[in-house]
C-alpha positions as CSV (number, residue, x, y, z in Angstrom):
1,M,-26.3,19.8,42.1
2,K,-22.9,21.3,43.1
3,R,-19.8,20.6,40.9
4,N,-16.6,19.9,42.6
5,P,-13.8,22.2,41.1
6,I,-11.3,19.3,41.3
7,E,-13.5,17.3,38.8
8,T,-13.5,20.3,36.4
9,V,-9.7,20.7,36.6
10,L,-9.1,17.0,36.3
11,G,-11.4,16.9,33.2
12,A,-9.4,19.8,31.7
13,V,-6.1,18.0,32.3
14,V,-7.4,14.8,30.7
15,L,-8.5,16.8,27.6
16,L,-5.1,18.5,27.5
17,I,-3.3,15.2,27.6
18,A,-5.5,13.7,24.9
19,A,-4.8,16.7,22.7
20,M,-1.1,16.3,23.2
21,F,-1.3,12.6,22.2
22,I,-3.2,13.5,19.1
23,L,-0.6,16.2,18.2
24,F,2.3,13.8,18.8
25,A,0.7,11.0,16.7
26,Y,0.1,13.5,13.8
27,S,3.6,14.9,13.9
28,T,5.4,11.6,14.0
29,A,3.2,9.8,11.5
30,D,4.5,9.8,7.9
31,L,1.3,10.9,6.2
32,K,2.8,13.1,3.5
33,V,2.7,12.0,-0.2
34,V,6.2,11.3,-1.6
35,S,6.8,14.0,-4.2
36,G,8.4,12.9,-7.5
37,Y,7.2,11.4,-10.7
38,E,3.9,9.5,-11.3
39,V,3.6,6.0,-12.8
40,S,0.7,3.6,-12.9
41,A,0.1,-0.2,-13.0
42,D,-2.9,-2.3,-13.8
43,F,-4.0,-5.2,-11.5
44,L,-6.9,-7.7,-11.6
45,K,-7.3,-7.4,-7.8
46,V,-6.0,-4.7,-5.4
47,G,-7.1,-6.5,-2.2
48,G,-7.7,-3.5,0.1
49,L,-4.9,-1.3,-1.2
50,V,-5.9,2.4,-0.5
51,R,-4.7,5.8,-1.4
52,G,-1.8,6.8,0.8
53,S,-0.4,3.2,1.0
54,D,3.4,2.7,0.7
55,V,5.3,1.9,-2.5
56,R,8.4,-0.1,-1.5
57,I,11.6,-1.5,-3.0
58,S,13.3,-4.2,-0.7
59,G,11.2,-3.0,2.2
60,I,12.3,0.7,1.8
61,N,9.5,3.3,1.2
62,V,10.2,5.0,-2.2
63,G,6.7,6.3,-3.0
64,T,3.0,6.6,-2.2
65,V,-0.2,5.3,-3.9
66,T,-1.9,8.5,-5.1
67,G,-5.0,7.0,-6.7
68,E,-7.0,4.1,-7.8
69,S,-9.4,3.9,-10.7
70,L,-11.1,1.4,-13.0
71,D,-9.7,1.2,-16.5
72,H,-12.9,1.1,-18.7
73,E,-11.1,-0.7,-21.6
74,N,-9.8,-3.8,-19.8
75,F,-11.8,-3.5,-16.5
76,Q,-8.7,-3.7,-14.4
77,A,-7.8,-1.6,-11.4
78,R,-5.4,1.1,-12.3
79,V,-3.1,2.1,-9.4
80,T,-1.3,5.5,-9.7
81,M,1.8,5.9,-7.7
82,S,4.1,8.8,-6.9
83,I,7.8,7.7,-6.9
84,G,10.6,9.7,-5.3
85,A,12.6,11.8,-7.8
86,D,15.8,10.2,-6.6
87,V,14.6,6.7,-7.6
88,S,15.1,5.7,-11.3
89,L,13.1,2.6,-12.1
90,P,14.0,0.4,-15.1
91,I,11.2,-0.1,-17.7
92,D,11.0,-3.8,-16.9
93,T,10.2,-3.2,-13.2
94,E,7.6,-5.6,-11.7
95,A,4.9,-4.4,-9.4
96,S,3.0,-6.6,-6.9
97,I,0.5,-5.9,-4.1
98,V,1.5,-7.6,-0.9
99,G,0.5,-7.4,2.7
100,D,2.4,-6.6,5.9
101,G,1.6,-10.0,7.6
102,L,-1.9,-11.5,8.1
103,L,-3.6,-8.4,9.4
104,G,-1.2,-5.7,8.2
105,S,-1.9,-3.0,5.6
106,K,-1.3,-3.6,1.9
107,Y,1.4,-1.9,-0.1
108,V,2.9,-2.0,-3.6
109,N,6.2,-3.9,-3.8
110,L,8.4,-3.0,-6.8
111,V,11.1,-5.3,-8.1
112,P,13.4,-3.4,-10.4
113,G,14.4,-5.1,-13.7
114,Q,17.7,-5.1,-15.6
115,S,16.8,-2.8,-18.5
116,Q,18.9,0.3,-19.2
117,E,15.7,2.2,-20.3
118,I,14.1,4.1,-17.4
119,L,10.4,4.7,-16.6
120,K,9.4,8.3,-17.1
121,A,6.5,10.4,-15.6
122,G,3.2,9.0,-16.8
123,D,4.5,5.6,-17.9
124,R,2.8,2.4,-17.0
125,I,4.5,-0.6,-15.3
126,Q,3.7,-3.5,-17.6
127,K,4.7,-6.5,-15.4
128,T,2.3,-6.9,-12.5
129,R,1.3,-9.6,-10.0
130,D,-2.1,-9.4,-8.5
131,Y,-2.9,-9.5,-4.8
132,Q,-3.3,-13.1,-3.4
133,S,-5.7,-13.2,-0.5
134,L,-5.5,-15.9,2.2
135,E,-8.6,-17.5,0.7
136,D,-6.8,-17.8,-2.7
137,L,-3.8,-19.4,-1.1
138,V,-5.9,-21.9,0.9
139,G,-7.8,-22.8,-2.3
140,E,-4.5,-23.4,-4.1
141,I,-3.3,-25.7,-1.3
142,I,-6.5,-27.6,-1.3
143,F,-6.4,-28.0,-5.1
144,L,-2.8,-29.2,-5.0
145,A,-3.5,-31.6,-2.2
146,T,-6.6,-33.2,-3.9
147,N,-4.9,-33.4,-7.3
148,S,-1.7,-35.0,-6.0
149,G,-3.8,-37.7,-4.2
150,S,-5.8,-38.6,-7.3
151,S,-2.8,-39.3,-9.5
152,E,-1.7,-42.3,-7.5
């Protein structure tokens, strides 16, 4: 069977364009870990949070999730984060795991407190709120709806 040289050239052009798209996507994606100091927080549920997820304050990326492990003492998920060196977090900062919409990725949201004392490298954030899945929220709504109807 004879091969048409135009098919071969066209195939090479398609592969070249695909390689350029991959190179463009890799160069524009923000895949690097934010360098700075490391802090951790314990959660009952992390709800699909993965290493490399964002750590944000008021929607601004200030860090990266660098690891997840199980604390064998209290059996909670320990999330380790790298926070940018230019960000000083008060010791009473609150961490919660939230999602970017219904189908979006999960990230750690930090709400800085009012304390004058600052978290240092290796410290643990004490105030946390666990991830609430859609199923949890629907369950709460059903519970509230059935309880309010029975009190009348």
